[in-house]
Structure formats: structure tokens, C-alpha cells
N, C-alpha and C positions, 0 to 999 in steps of 0.2 A: 171825281165827285169829292166835295169837301167832307172832311171828317168832323165830328163833333168835338167840343172842348168841355172841360170841367171847370166850373167856377164855384169857389167856396166863399161864403160870406156868413155873417152872423145875423141872427134874428134882430129885427128892428133897424138894421143899418141901411139908410136910404141915400147915403152919399155915393155909393157905388154906381157906376154907369156900365150897363151891359152894352157891348159893341160886337159888330160882326161885319166882315168884308165878304159880300156874296160872290160865289164863284159858280160857274157851270162847267162841268168836266175839268175842274182845276184851273179854269181860266177866269180871272177876276172880271166881274162886270164893270163897265165903264160908266162914268157919270151920265153920259148921253143915253145909255140904256135905261136909265132910271127916271128920265124926265116924265113927269105926270103920274108917276107911280105912287102908291101909298104902301106903308108897311106897318105891320102889327107885331107886337111882342106877345108870344104865347107861352104860358107856363102851366104845367099840369103835374099834379102829385102822382108819382108812379104807383101808389097803392089805390088811387081812385077815391080816397076818403075826403080829401080837401078839394073844394071847387076849383076848377081851372080858371085862369084869368086870360083875357085878351085885351090888350091896351094899345092905343095908337103909339107908334114909335116915330123916330125922325130919320130922314135920309139926308146926310151931308156928304156931298161929293159922291163917292161910291161906298159909303159906310153907313150901316144901320146903327142906331143907338137908342137906348131907353134907360131912363133913370127911374127906379122903382119908387112907389109911394109906400107908406107904412103898411097898408093891408097886403101888399105883394110879398113882403118879407116877414109877416107876422107869425107864420107857422114854421116849425122845425121839420126838416125832412129832406128827402131826395126827390128832385123834380126833373121832368123832361122839359126842355125849352126849345122853341123854334121861332123863326121869323116867317111871317106870311106876307109875300109881296104880291100886290094886285096891280096889274098893268092898266093903263087908262083905256077908255073906249077907242075904237079904231084899231088898226093893226098894232098889237096882237089881240085886240078885242076883249079887254078885261080879263085876260087869262091870269091864272094864279100859279106862283112858284113858292115853295117853302125851302128854307135854308136852315141848317145844312141839308143838302140834297138827299143823302142816303142814311141818315141817322138823326139823332137828337143831340143837342148840347145837354149837359148834366149840370144842374144847379143844386149844390148842397147848402142848406141853411142850418147852421149850428146854433145851439141854444145860447142865449145871452145870459151871462151869469149875474147881471145886475138887476 
């Protein structure tokens, strides 16, 4: 199972692009596995004070990506992040998988000094 990563960015930085290559049991998914799927970028404050976000993300080949908007990186703190993949109707019938599989990515947003 894939392990999480830590991303450190600064408050208000919207040029960063979050990316993830999905794996199942450490085997990378192939582009054909993702045809018709949709993916969302989820970010949640570990303290539960700041509202969680869920935004549509992009699938290119077999890589997920998301470029944050200003409100996504407006708050300083430590956040849990995951990707939610929804399969199309028909086999596998709209099933959901989240990545990384057995943990969360960590996003640390540092205060902007300006």
C-alpha cells in the first residue's frame, strides 16, 4: 500500500500543483484503469477547526493533479490530504477508492510573512 507524503507550502501560494501517482498494493494504476473515472482533492484540518475542502482534480495518464485556489491555502496549519477516485457506472459500478490507501498525505501551510 502506498505511504503518504509531506508537502510544505506557504499561505497564499497558488502556483503549487499537488500530484499523486495512485498505486494499489504498491502496483501503479495504469491509464486504462482510470478511463471514465473522476477524482477529487480532499484537504482537512487535523484539529477540525477549519472546514474541509473537496475540489475536482485532474487525471492525466495515471497521475492525479490539483492546483489550489486562494481559499485552499488561506489558513496556516497542518492538514490531512487524500484523493478520492470514483469509478464510472458499470464494472466496477461506481466504486470508490482513496489514495494513499493506508494513510493520508500531510500538507503543512506556513505563515506568509508579507
